[in-house]
N, C-alpha and C positions, 0 to 999 in steps of 0.2 A: 341245796344252796351251792351256788357257783362262785368261784373266785374270779374277781375282776381286777384288772389293772387299768389305769387311765393316763393317757399322754395328753397334756394340755390342760391341766387342772385349773389354771388361772383365767382361761378364756371365758367369754360371756356364756357360751352354749354349754360349758362343762357342767354348770349347775343342773341343767335339765337331765343330763346323763347320770349325775350323782343321785338325783331324786328317783330316776327310773330304776337304777340298781337297787336302791333301798326299797322302793315300792314293789319290786318283783321278788323281794325276800332273799337277795343275794348280798355278798360282801365285797367291799373294795379292800384289797390287801396292800396296794401300792399305787402311787401317783407321781407324776413328774411334771415340771414346768420350769423354765429358766427364771420366771418371775416368782418370787418367794412369798408373796402375800396371798395365801390361800386359806384364810380363816374359814371359808365356807366348808372346809372339810370337817370342822368341828360340829357342824349341824348334821352331818350325815355319817361320816366314818372317822372319828377322831383317832382311832388306833391304826389307821393306815399309814404305812411307811411313805415318806415323801422325800423326793430328791430334786434338786435343781440341776443336777448333772445327769444327762440322759444315759451315759455309759454306766453310772452307778445304779441307776434304775434298771437297766437291762441286765446288769450283773445280778441284782437281787431277784428279779423274776426268773432268771435262768436256774435258780436254786429252789424256787417255790412253784408249785403247779398253778397255772393261770388258765382258766377256761376261756375267758374273753378279755380282749384288750379294747377299750373304748378310745377312739382317736378324736380329739377336739382341737387339733393344731391348725395353724394357718393352712389354707387350701393347697399351696404349692408344696407342702411337706407330706400330704396325705399318702401319695404313692409310696414313698420311701418308708414311712412308718407302718403302712399296711404290710409291706413285704417283710419288714423286720419282725413284726409281731407274728406273722404266719410262720416264718422260719424258726421262730422261738417256740413253736408248738401251740400257739394260741389262736382261737377264732378271733375275728375282728368285727367290731361295730364302729363304722366311721360316719362322721358327720358329712353333710353335703358340701361340695360335690365329692364323689368318691375319688375322682382324679381331675386334673385340669385339662390334660391333653389325651386325646384318643389313643395315642401310641403307648400310654402307660398301662392300658388294659392288658396287653400281652404279658408284661412282666408279672402282673398280679395273678393272671390266670396260671402262669407257670408256677408261681409261688404256692398257689392253692393246690395244684397238682403234686408238687414235690412234698408239701407238708401234710397233705390230707386234711387240712383245715379250711375253713370258709371265711370269706369276707362278706359283710352285709352293709348296705347303705341305708341311711336314715332317709326315707321318702315319706314323711309323715302325712302330707296332704292326702295320700291314698288311703289313709285310715280315718280321715275326717268324715263324720256321718253324712254331712251335706254333700260332699264331693262323691261319696259312694252312692248316695241316692241319685245324684245327677248321672253318674255312669249307667246305673241300672235303667233310668228313664231313657237314655240315648240308645241303649241296647234294645229296648222294647219298642222304639219308634221305627217308622218305615226306614229300611236300610238305605234308601236313596235320598233321604232328607239331608239337606245341608244347612248348617246353622251360621248365623252371623253373630260374632262375639266381640265385645269390647272388654279387654282386661286392663284394669288400672290398679297399680300398687304403688303407694307412696308411703315411705317410712322415713321420717325425718332423722337426720344425723347431724351432729355438731361438727365443729372444725377439727376435733381430734381424729375423726374418722379418716380424713384425707392425709393425716400424718402417720397413720398406722398402716400395717400391711394390707388392710382392707381397701385402702385408697390407692394401692399400687396394683395396676392391672396385671403385671407379671406374676404377682404373688396371690392375687385373689380371683383373677379372671374378670375383674371389673364388675360393674353393677349388673350386667347381664347374667353372669354366673353366680356371683355372691348373693344377689338379691332375688334373681328371677328364676333360678333353676327349678325350684319346687313347683312353681306355677307351670313352667314349660313341661315338666314331667307329668303333672296331673292332666294337662291339656292333651298331650300325646296319648296318655293312658285312656282318656275318655273318647277322643275324637279321631284317633288313628294317626298313621305316619305322616311325616312332612312331605308335601308335594312341591311347595314353593315357599321361599322366604325372601323378604325385602327389608332392609334396614333404612329408616329415615333419619334417625338421629342416634349418636353414640358418644356422649360426653362423659366426663368423670362422675357426674351427679345425676344424670338422666339419660334414658335411651328409649327408643320407640321404633316400631316397625309393624309389618304385617306378616302373617303366616297363613298359608293355605294347607290345611290338613285334609285328610280323607273325607271328614264329615263336617268341617268347619272352616270358615274364613274369619281370622282373628286379627283385630287391631289391638296391639298391646303397648302399654306405656308404663315404664318403671322410673321411679324418681326418689331421690334423697332430699329434695328441696321442700322445705316447710311451706314455701309460697305456693306450692301446687295443691296443697290440701284445701278442700272446700271450706269456705268461711264458716259455715255452721259447725263443721267438725272441729276447726280451730277454736271456736268460741267455747266448745265443750271441754277444752284442755287436752284433747287427744292429739297424738303426733303420728298416728298411722291411719291410713285409709286404704281399704281394699274394696274393689268393686268388680263384679263380673256381670255384664249385661248379655243376656241370651235372647237374641231376636228382639232387642229393645227393652226387655224386661229385666229388672234387677234380680239377680240370683243371690240369696242371702247366705253368707258363710262367714260372717264376721266373728262369731263366737265359736267355742269348741276347740281352741288351740292349746289349752293349758296342759292336757294330759296326753298329748300325741306322742311324746317320746316314750312315756311309760307304755303306751299301747304298742309302740314299735318294738320295744324290748320284749314284751309279752309274746309278740308274734315270732320274733327271732328265737326266743327260748323254747318255743314249741315247734320249731322247724319250718316256720313260714315267712322268714325274712326275705328281703329283697337283695338278691345276689348281683354281682357286677353285670351280668347279661341284662338284667332288668333296668339298671341304672344307665346303661350305655346309650340308648336313644337320646335322652336329654343332654348327655355330655356331648354327643356328636352335634346336636342342634345348637347348643350354646357356643360351642367352638366355632361352628359355621357363622353364627350371628356376629360374634365379636371380631371375626376376621373378614367380614363383609364391609366394603366401603359404603358409608351412608350416602343416600341419594338425595337427601333433602325432601321437601314436601312435594313428592310426585305421586300420581295415582291416588289411591285411597289411603287415608292416614288417620291416626287417632285424633279425635277432636281437641284434646289438650294441646296438641302441637300448634293450634291457632294462636296460643299465647306467645 
């Protein structure tokens, strides 16, 4: 049984981490968040210490052995919290993105070297059975084959989103990083390095562009707009739509997301987690995309842009 601490206990994704800590047979000894309504702790670790003051939390864990610190804070705080936990003598499990800016990798690598501890990124799509099967199929196909892909990910968000840190590009990295990074990571993992990127649209609630990877040409579209969801999906009451078309055929991966954080923890605890060098390509790509001027509807573009 390992001792865990958690920074960002009130955030949406924190519950997945609490569940993963519990389901892997470990214990949470302390958590912190400036927001003090964290009743979810009662469902998992009611005896965990809780602090709204980060300094008090750090003082507590400095006196108690912590094997892993889970970080579920806003994206722009990840780099600082990772370094702090490493220097405190704890390994780190951090939500995506590991960092917002490529330059922050150097500080994390230095902190790992100095502390002898490791940081791991949650890249759960790499553990999705359908995504793993697709990677295997691509590896077994002729090496010269190039695939045409349409990626569509629409996940509706209310007005609150744009008033929170998630709606602030400087804090979240915008929709490209906050919503899209797992998909970009999976595509790079399956189809190889980026050769060319073009951005057609980059607004606060939707973005689109094309990617040329080693083995694929990809038209991608990300959106928070409920109006973009196909009518038949809307009528069923669902607010999220994922679609990956491979050479015109739908690739099904809509299910199988519920236990991916637990699988991520299992891999990390047995020494197979995703370290910063693994997470770096998608960080570099999303940084490039969000800093590229949109060109409008030029060349090939995602069909939803016709709207």
